[in-house]
N, CA, C and O atoms as a printed pandas DataFrame, in Angstrom:
     atom_number atom_name residue_name chain_id  residue_number  x_coord  y_coord  z_coord
0              1         N          MET        A               1    6.690   10.615  -28.643
1              2        CA          MET        A               1    5.863    9.946  -27.576
2              3         C          MET        A               1    4.373   10.546  -27.949
3              4         O          MET        A               1    4.179   11.678  -28.391
4              5         N          ASN        A               2    3.488    9.683  -27.717
5              6        CA          ASN        A               2    2.017    9.785  -27.858
6              7         C          ASN        A               2    1.410   10.322  -26.545
7              8         O          ASN        A               2    2.001   10.115  -25.485
8              9         N          ILE        A               3    0.306   10.970  -26.581
9             10        CA          ILE        A               3   -0.449   11.495  -25.559
10            11         C          ILE        A               3   -0.555   10.318  -24.493
11            12         O          ILE        A               3    0.185   10.475  -23.522
12            13         N          PRO        A               4   -1.204    9.364  -24.493
13            14        CA          PRO        A               4   -1.496    8.362  -23.699
14            15         C          PRO        A               4    0.131    8.225  -23.130
15            16         O          PRO        A               4    0.360    8.782  -22.056
16            17         N          GLU        A               5    0.968    7.693  -23.635
17            18        CA          GLU        A               5    2.186    7.619  -23.018
18            19         C          GLU        A               5    2.743    8.587  -22.237
19            20         O          GLU        A               5    3.429    8.323  -21.249
20            21         N          LEU        A               6    2.475    9.776  -22.642
21            22        CA          LEU        A               6    2.979   11.070  -21.788
22            23         C          LEU        A               6    2.275   11.265  -20.543
23            24         O          LEU        A               6    2.737   11.818  -19.545
24            25         N          GLN        A               7    0.961   10.698  -20.695
25            26        CA          GLN        A               7    0.299   10.800  -19.400
26            27         C          GLN        A               7    0.564    9.746  -18.448
27            28         O          GLN        A               7    0.570    9.939  -17.232
28            29         N          ALA        A               8    0.776    8.677  -18.978
29            30        CA          ALA        A               8    1.503    7.466  -18.053
30            31         C          ALA        A               8    2.681    7.896  -17.628
31            32         O          ALA        A               8    2.875    7.843  -16.414
32            33         N          ASP        A               9    3.579    8.338  -18.362
33            34        CA          ASP        A               9    4.833    8.863  -17.824
34            35         C          ASP        A               9    4.732    9.945  -16.458
35            36         O          ASP        A               9    5.365    9.808  -15.411
36            37         N          LYS        A              10    3.744   11.064  -16.786
37            38        CA          LYS        A              10    3.449   11.878  -15.821
38            39         C          LYS        A              10    2.988   11.239  -14.576
39            40         O          LYS        A              10    3.346   11.621  -13.462
40            41         N          LEU        A              11    2.236   10.320  -14.781
41            42        CA          LEU        A              11    1.762    9.582  -13.517
42            43         C          LEU        A              11    2.716    8.920  -12.844
43            44         O          LEU        A              11    2.705    8.927  -11.613
44            45         N          ASP        A              12    3.582    8.319  -13.488
45            46        CA          ASP        A              12    4.741    7.456  -12.751
46            47         C          ASP        A              12    5.573    8.299  -12.073
47            48         O          ASP        A              12    6.065    8.056  -10.971
48            49         N          LEU        A              13    5.765    9.472  -12.844
49            50        CA          LEU        A              13    6.761   10.584  -11.993
50            51         C          LEU        A              13    6.029   11.184  -10.891
51            52         O          LEU        A              13    6.664   11.452   -9.871
52            53         N          ILE        A              14    4.807   11.430  -10.946
53            54        CA          ILE        A              14    4.151   11.934   -9.694
54            55         C          ILE        A              14    4.118   10.885   -8.580
55            56         O          ILE        A              14    4.388   11.174   -7.415
56            57         N          ALA        A              15    3.777    9.654   -8.984
57            58        CA          ALA        A              15    3.767    8.742   -7.824
58            59         C          ALA        A              15    5.176    8.617   -7.365
59            60         O          ALA        A              15    5.322    8.675   -6.144
60            61         N          TRP        A              16    6.196    8.463   -8.059
61            62        CA          TRP        A              16    7.773    8.421   -7.639
62            63         C          TRP        A              16    8.052    9.842   -6.841
63            64         O          TRP        A              16    8.709    9.835   -5.800
64            65         N          ILE        A              17    7.613   10.832   -7.291
65            66        CA          ILE        A              17    8.062   12.054   -6.548
66            67         C          ILE        A              17    7.312   11.967   -5.165
67            68         O          ILE        A              17    7.897   12.333   -4.145
68            69         N          THR        A              18    6.254   11.573   -5.129
69            70        CA          THR        A              18    5.419   11.477   -3.950
70            71         C          THR        A              18    5.910   10.595   -2.999
71            72         O          THR        A              18    5.689   10.847   -1.814
72            73         N          LYS        A              19    6.729    9.305   -3.402
73            74        CA          LYS        A              19    7.358    8.454   -2.374
74            75         C          LYS        A              19    8.817    8.916   -1.924
75            76         O          LYS        A              19    9.350    8.473   -0.907
76            77         N          THR        A              20    9.358    9.756   -2.692
77            78        CA          THR        A              20   10.728   10.107   -2.499
78            79         C          THR        A              20   10.876   10.899   -1.235
79            80         O          THR        A              20   10.129   11.781   -0.809
80            81         N          GLU        A              21   12.045   10.393   -0.683
81            82        CA          GLU        A              21   12.478   11.259    0.770
82            83         C          GLU        A              21   13.970   11.751    0.456
83            84         O          GLU        A              21   14.662   12.174    1.383
84            85         N          ASP        A              22   14.417   11.701   -0.734
85            86        CA          ASP        A              22   15.640   12.074   -1.163
86            87         C          ASP        A              22   15.820   13.589   -1.214
87            88         O          ASP        A              22   15.345   14.320   -2.084
88            89         N          PRO        A              23   16.593   13.984   -0.136
89            90        CA          PRO        A              23   16.735   15.726   -0.196
90            91         C          PRO        A              23   17.279   16.336   -1.429
91            92         O          PRO        A              23   16.854   17.355   -1.974
92            93         N          ASP        A              24   18.362   15.525   -1.840
93            94        CA          ASP        A              24   18.846   16.179   -3.112
94            95         C          ASP        A              24   18.022   16.261   -4.116
95            96         O          ASP        A              24   17.983   17.336   -4.714
96            97         N          LEU        A              25   17.275   15.303   -4.497
97            98        CA          LEU        A              25   16.215   15.083   -5.699
98            99         C          LEU        A              25   15.187   16.041   -5.495
99           100         O          LEU        A              25   14.635   16.639   -6.418
100          101         N          ILE        A              26   14.849   16.233   -3.932
101          102        CA          ILE        A              26   13.576   17.367   -3.746
102          103         C          ILE        A              26   14.239   18.582   -4.170
103          104         O          ILE        A              26   13.634   19.354   -4.913
104          105         N          GLU        A              27   15.480   18.852   -3.759
105          106        CA          GLU        A              27   16.006   20.235   -3.971
106          107         C          GLU        A              27   16.105   20.586   -5.503
107          108         O          GLU        A              27   15.858   21.720   -5.915
108          109         N          LYS        A              28   16.483   19.540   -6.325
109          110        CA          LYS        A              28   16.530   19.606   -7.692
110          111         C          LYS        A              28   15.205   19.932   -8.354
111          112         O          LYS        A              28   15.140   20.691   -9.321
112          113         N          LEU        A              29   14.030   19.274   -7.750
113          114        CA          LEU        A              29   12.995   19.558   -8.139
114          115         C          LEU        A              29   12.459   20.932   -7.917
115          116         O          LEU        A              29   11.726   21.525   -8.708
116          117         N          LYS        A              30   12.862   21.360   -6.841
117          118        CA          LYS        A              30   12.396   22.644   -6.385
118          119         C          LYS        A              30   12.873   23.798   -7.354
119          120         O          LYS        A              30   12.205   24.778   -7.686
120          121         N          ARG        A              31   14.130   23.494   -7.732
121          122        CA          ARG        A              31   14.833   24.692   -8.488
122          123         C          ARG        A              31   14.191   24.498   -9.814
123          124         O          ARG        A              31   13.904   25.517  -10.442
124          125         N          ILE        A              32   13.903   23.242  -10.373
125          126        CA          ILE        A              32   13.107   23.147  -11.639
126          127         C          ILE        A              32   11.770   23.813  -11.472
127          128         O          ILE        A              32   11.422   24.558  -12.388
128          129         N          GLN        A              33   11.088   23.683  -10.595
129          130        CA          GLN        A              33    9.714   24.442  -10.163
130          131         C          GLN        A              33    9.857   26.012  -10.355
131          132         O          GLN        A              33    9.064   26.753  -10.937
132          133         N          LYS        A              34   11.093   26.360   -9.709
133          134        CA          LYS        A              34   11.234   28.092   -9.937
134          135         C          LYS        A              34   11.449   28.321  -11.275
135          136         O          LYS        A              34   11.095   29.462  -11.570
136          137         N          GLU        A              35   11.873   27.715  -12.174
137          138        CA          GLU        A              35   12.191   28.130  -13.517
138          139         C          GLU        A              35   11.064   28.890  -13.976
139          140         O          GLU        A              35    9.961   28.560  -13.540
140          141         N          ASN        A              36   11.143   29.805  -14.742
141          142        CA          ASN        A              36   10.285   30.475  -15.524
142          143         C          ASN        A              36    9.459   29.790  -16.500
143          144         O          ASN        A              36    9.689   29.922  -17.702
144          145         N          ILE        A              37    8.439   29.009  -16.031
145          146        CA          ILE        A              37    7.722   28.266  -17.096
146          147         C          ILE        A              37    6.274   28.735  -17.371
147          148         O          ILE        A              37    5.411   28.906  -16.509
148          149         N          LYS        A              38    6.133   28.924  -18.763
149          150        CA          LYS        A              38    5.055   29.559  -19.101
150          151         C          LYS        A              38    3.941   28.650  -19.366
151          152         O          LYS        A              38    3.934   27.758  -20.215
152          153         N          ILE        A              39    2.878   28.999  -18.456
153          154        CA          ILE        A              39    1.549   27.939  -18.656
154          155         C          ILE        A              39    0.648   28.308  -19.694
155          156         O          ILE        A              39    0.061   29.381  -19.557
156          157         N          PRO        A              40    0.402   27.538  -20.828
157          158        CA          PRO        A              40   -0.365   28.017  -22.047
158          159         C          PRO        A              40   -1.791   28.479  -21.297
159          160         O          PRO        A              40   -2.183   27.986  -20.238
160          161         N          GLN        A              41   -2.475   29.497  -22.035
161          162        CA          GLN        A              41   -3.669   30.121  -21.500
162          163         C          GLN        A              41   -4.612   28.889  -21.767
163          164         O          GLN        A              41   -5.555   28.852  -20.977
164          165         N          TRP        A              42   -4.587   28.005  -22.571
165          166        CA          TRP        A              42   -5.694   27.029  -22.856
166          167         C          TRP        A              42   -5.518   26.165  -21.612
167          168         O          TRP        A              42   -6.586   25.711  -21.201
168          169         N          GLN        A              43   -4.466   25.832  -20.928
169          170        CA          GLN        A              43   -4.261   24.956  -19.816
170          171         C          GLN        A              43   -4.779   25.550  -18.497
171          172         O          GLN        A              43   -5.229   24.893  -17.558
172          173         N          ILE        A              44   -4.649   26.924  -18.561
173          174        CA          ILE        A              44   -5.258   27.577  -17.366
174          175         C          ILE        A              44   -6.767   27.633  -17.390
175          176         O          ILE        A              44   -7.430   27.527  -16.359
176          177         N          GLU        A              45   -7.262   27.790  -18.509
177          178        CA          GLU        A              45   -8.895   27.736  -18.591
178          179         C          GLU        A              45   -9.178   26.556  -18.285
179          180         O          GLU        A              45   -9.928   26.445  -17.314
180          181         N          GLU        A              46   -8.806   25.533  -18.825
181          182        CA          GLU        A              46   -9.057   23.954  -18.624
182          183         C          GLU        A              46   -9.096   23.807  -17.045
183          184         O          GLU        A              46  -10.093   23.462  -16.412
184          185         N          VAL        A              47   -7.979   24.092  -16.560
185          186        CA          VAL        A              47   -8.165   23.931  -14.936
186          187         C          VAL        A              47   -9.180   24.705  -14.207
187          188         O          VAL        A              47   -9.701   24.226  -13.200
188          189         N          ASN        A              48   -9.498   25.876  -14.648
189          190        CA          ASN        A              48  -10.588   26.797  -13.997
190          191         C          ASN        A              48  -11.754   25.999  -14.305
191          192         O          ASN        A              48  -12.515   25.687  -13.390
192          193         N          LYS        A              49  -11.975   25.634  -15.497
193          194        CA          LYS        A              49  -13.234   24.935  -15.951
194          195         C          LYS        A              49  -13.662   23.582  -15.023
195          196         O          LYS        A              49  -14.772   23.280  -14.584
196          197         N          ARG        A              50  -12.400   22.900  -14.893
197          198        CA          ARG        A              50  -12.458   21.620  -14.050
198          199         C          ARG        A              50  -12.772   21.993  -12.548
199          200         O          ARG        A              50  -13.648   21.401  -11.918
200          201         N          LEU        A              51  -12.047   22.957  -12.037
201          202        CA          LEU        A              51  -12.581   23.503  -10.589
202          203         C          LEU        A              51  -14.023   23.879  -10.480
203          204         O          LEU        A              51  -14.760   23.397   -9.619
204          205         N          THR        A              52  -14.444   24.828  -11.453
205          206        CA          THR        A              52  -15.827   25.217  -11.598
206          207         C          THR        A              52  -16.829   23.785  -11.606
207          208         O          THR        A              52  -17.825   23.735  -10.883
208          209         N          ASN        A              53  -16.541   22.940  -12.273
209          210        CA          ASN        A              53  -17.289   21.673  -12.293
210          211         C          ASN        A              53  -17.291   21.049  -11.247
211          212         O          ASN        A              53  -18.297   20.474  -10.833
212          213         N          LEU        A              54  -16.032   21.056  -10.568
213          214        CA          LEU        A              54  -16.140   20.437   -9.085
214          215         C          LEU        A              54  -16.976   21.054   -8.017
215          216         O          LEU        A              54  -17.642   20.498   -7.144
216          217         N          ASP        A              55  -16.817   22.203   -8.247
217          218        CA          ASP        A              55  -17.866   23.016   -7.242
218          219         C          ASP        A              55  -19.117   22.727   -7.267
219          220         O          ASP        A              55  -19.756   22.680   -6.215
220          221         N          TYR        A              56  -19.706   22.475   -8.507
221          222        CA          TYR        A              56  -20.876   22.346   -8.916
222          223         C          TYR        A              56  -21.228   20.928   -8.738
223          224         O          TYR        A              56  -22.429   20.765   -8.524
224          225         N          ASP        A              57  -20.552   19.912   -8.765
225          226        CA          ASP        A              57  -20.816   18.469   -8.697
226          227         C          ASP        A              57  -19.661   17.749   -8.208
227          228         O          ASP        A              57  -18.983   17.077   -8.985
228          229         N          PRO        A              58  -19.329   17.859   -6.714
229          230        CA          PRO        A              58  -18.011   17.269   -6.251
230          231         C          PRO        A              58  -18.212   15.661   -6.096
231          232         O          PRO        A              58  -17.220   15.020   -5.749
232          233         N          GLU        A              59  -19.262   15.067   -6.297
233          234        CA          GLU        A              59  -19.385   13.880   -6.417
234          235         C          GLU        A              59  -18.847   13.126   -7.362
235          236         O          GLU        A              59  -18.603   11.925   -7.248
236          237         N          LYS        A              60  -18.621   13.896   -8.446
237          238        CA          LYS        A              60  -18.088   13.393   -9.771
238          239         C          LYS        A              60  -16.521   13.372   -9.684
239          240         O          LYS        A              60  -15.848   13.011  -10.650
240          241         N          ALA        A              61  -16.028   13.723   -8.637
241          242        CA          ALA        A              61  -14.452   13.775   -8.369
242          243         C          ALA        A              61  -14.046   12.225   -8.141
243          244         O          ALA        A              61  -14.705   11.363   -7.560
244          245         N          ILE        A              62  -12.712   12.103   -8.791
245          246        CA          ILE        A              62  -12.089   10.922   -8.724
246          247         C          ILE        A              62  -11.138   10.910   -7.577
247          248         O          ILE        A              62  -10.398   11.872   -7.376
248          249         N          ASP        A              63  -11.135    9.941   -6.882
249          250        CA          ASP        A              63   -9.877    9.698   -5.873
250          251         C          ASP        A              63   -8.340    9.476   -6.792
251          252         O          ASP        A              63   -8.196    8.676   -7.716
252          253         N          PHE        A              64   -7.487   10.233   -6.354
253          254        CA          PHE        A              64   -6.304   10.279   -7.240
254          255         C          PHE        A              64   -5.451    8.776   -7.274
255          256         O          PHE        A              64   -4.848    8.270   -8.220
256          257         N          ASP        A              65   -5.616    8.329   -6.041
257          258        CA          ASP        A              65   -5.020    6.739   -6.146
258          259         C          ASP        A              65   -5.773    5.965   -7.033
259          260         O          ASP        A              65   -5.197    5.205   -7.811
260          261         N          GLU        A              66   -6.985    6.065   -7.013
261          262        CA          GLU        A              66   -7.669    5.269   -7.724
262          263         C          GLU        A              66   -7.589    5.489   -9.130
263          264         O          GLU        A              66   -7.569    4.583   -9.964
264          265         N          MET        A              67   -7.543    6.770   -9.389
265          266        CA          MET        A              67   -7.264    7.167  -11.014
266          267         C          MET        A              67   -6.028    6.690  -11.580
267          268         O          MET        A              67   -5.983    6.358  -12.764
268          269         N          ILE        A              68   -4.836    6.620  -10.687
269          270        CA          ILE        A              68   -3.417    6.102  -11.092
270          271         C          ILE        A              68   -3.587    4.521  -11.198
271          272         O          ILE        A              68   -3.145    3.924  -12.180
272          273         N          ILE        A              69   -4.125    3.975  -10.341
273          274        CA          ILE        A              69   -4.378    2.628  -10.629
274          275         C          ILE        A              69   -5.176    2.346  -11.935
275          276         O          ILE        A              69   -4.745    1.505  -12.724
276          277         N          GLY        A              70   -6.317    3.020  -12.181
277          278        CA          GLY        A              70   -7.023    2.665  -13.492
278          279         C          GLY        A              70   -6.327    3.046  -14.707
279          280         O          GLY        A              70   -6.573    2.462  -15.762
280          281         N          LEU        A              71   -5.377    4.094  -14.627
281          282        CA          LEU        A              71   -4.552    4.536  -16.028
282          283         C          LEU        A              71   -3.427    3.412  -16.197
283          284         O          LEU        A              71   -3.117    3.011  -17.318
284          285         N          LYS        A              72   -2.953    3.024  -15.273
285          286        CA          LYS        A              72   -1.791    2.118  -15.169
286          287         C          LYS        A              72   -2.406    0.717  -15.835
287          288         O          LYS        A              72   -1.796    0.181  -16.761
288          289         N          GLU        A              73   -3.622    0.162  -15.326
289          290        CA          GLU        A              73   -4.136   -0.884  -15.931
290          291         C          GLU        A              73   -4.541   -0.773  -17.200
291          292         O          GLU        A              73   -4.357   -1.709  -17.978
292          293         N          LYS        A              74   -5.233    0.543  -17.648
293          294        CA          LYS        A              74   -5.294    0.968  -18.824
294          295         C          LYS        A              74   -4.296    0.717  -19.914
295          296         O          LYS        A              74   -4.464    0.211  -21.023
296          297         N          HIS        A              75   -3.441    1.092  -19.458
297          298        CA          HIS        A              75   -1.980    1.275  -20.180
298          299         C          HIS        A              75   -1.176    0.215  -20.133
299          300         O          HIS        A              75   -0.165    0.235  -20.835
300          301         N          GLY        A              76   -1.462   -0.947  -19.286
301          302        CA          GLY        A              76   -0.483   -2.164  -19.299
302          303         C          GLY        A              76    0.669   -1.766  -18.339
303          304         O          GLY        A              76    1.721   -2.387  -18.489
304          305         N          LEU        A              77    0.621   -0.927  -17.485
305          306        CA          LEU        A              77    1.909   -0.559  -16.558
306          307         C          LEU        A              77    1.749   -1.332  -15.336
307          308         O          LEU        A              77    2.588   -1.250  -14.440
């Protein structure tokens, strides 16, 4: 799977999870979330960099829903 496909899949999952009201699914996801998952240092640094950039220039922030729509259109989903 290439990076654009991975990103599109992640966005689809996020949208699907956001809409679900299935309590069994939510409990399964909570158990997965509690697993000991190591976040790579580069990813922590990237998030911190983006948060800092957002503090300096909040006007550059992109609405999440608009971003999802744009990515789906870009990838033909």
